[in-house]
C-alpha positions, 0 to 999 in steps of 0.5 A: 098803441095809443088810442088816437092811432087806433082810432085813426087806423079804424077810420082809414080801414073803414074808408078803404073798405067802403071805397073799395067795395060796391057803391051801395056800401059807400054809405058806410064811409060817412058813418065810419068817419063820424063814429071815429070822430065821435070816439076821438071826441069822447076819449079826449073829453075823458082824458081832459076830465081825468086830469087832476089839478096840481097844487102850487105852493107860493113862497113868500 
Protein backbone atom coordinates (compact mmCIF):
# COMPACT_ATOMS: atom_id res chain seq x y z
CA UNK A 1 0.00 0.00 0.00
CA UNK A 2 1.49 3.39 -0.93
CA UNK A 3 2.31 5.70 1.93
CA UNK A 4 -0.10 8.41 0.80
CA UNK A 5 -3.00 5.94 0.74
CA UNK A 6 -2.12 4.72 4.23
CA UNK A 7 -1.92 8.28 5.54
CA UNK A 8 -5.24 9.22 3.94
CA UNK A 9 -6.82 6.10 5.43
CA UNK A 10 -5.49 7.07 8.86
CA UNK A 11 -6.98 10.55 8.53
CA UNK A 12 -10.36 9.14 7.45
CA UNK A 13 -10.43 6.61 10.29
CA UNK A 14 -9.58 9.38 12.76
CA UNK A 15 -12.47 11.46 11.42
CA UNK A 16 -14.91 8.54 11.66
CA UNK A 17 -13.88 7.71 15.21
CA UNK A 18 -13.92 11.32 16.36
CA UNK A 19 -17.26 12.21 14.79
CA UNK A 20 -18.92 8.94 15.74
CA UNK A 21 -17.94 9.17 19.40
CA UNK A 22 -18.78 11.57 22.20
CA UNK A 23 -18.67 15.31 21.57
CA UNK A 24 -15.70 15.61 23.90
CA UNK A 25 -13.66 13.48 21.55
CA UNK A 26 -14.14 15.85 18.60
CA UNK A 27 -10.98 17.64 19.73
CA UNK A 28 -9.14 14.62 18.32
CA UNK A 29 -10.37 15.35 14.79
CA UNK A 30 -8.28 18.48 14.10
CA UNK A 31 -5.29 16.88 15.78
CA UNK A 32 -5.64 13.75 13.65
CA UNK A 33 -6.01 15.76 10.45
CA UNK A 34 -3.01 17.90 11.39
CA UNK A 35 -0.92 14.81 12.20
CA UNK A 36 -1.83 13.18 8.89
CA UNK A 37 -1.09 16.36 6.94
CA UNK A 38 2.23 16.78 8.74
CA UNK A 39 3.17 13.16 8.01
CA UNK A 40 2.24 13.61 4.35
CA UNK A 41 4.38 16.75 4.19
CA UNK A 42 7.42 15.04 5.68
CA UNK A 43 7.06 11.99 3.41
CA UNK A 44 6.84 14.26 0.36
CA UNK A 45 9.84 16.24 1.57
CA UNK A 46 11.85 13.05 2.06
CA UNK A 47 10.91 11.73 -1.39
CA UNK A 48 11.86 15.06 -2.96
CA UNK A 49 15.23 15.19 -1.22
CA UNK A 50 16.03 11.56 -2.03
CA UNK A 51 15.78 12.16 -5.78
CA UNK A 52 19.19 12.07 -7.40
CA UNK A 53 19.96 14.43 -10.25
CA UNK A 54 20.35 12.72 -13.58
CA UNK A 55 23.46 13.56 -15.59
CA UNK A 56 22.57 14.70 -19.08
CA UNK A 57 25.09 14.23 -21.87
CA UNK A 58 24.97 16.83 -24.61
CA UNK A 59 26.12 15.72 -28.04
CA UNK A 60 27.96 18.34 -30.06
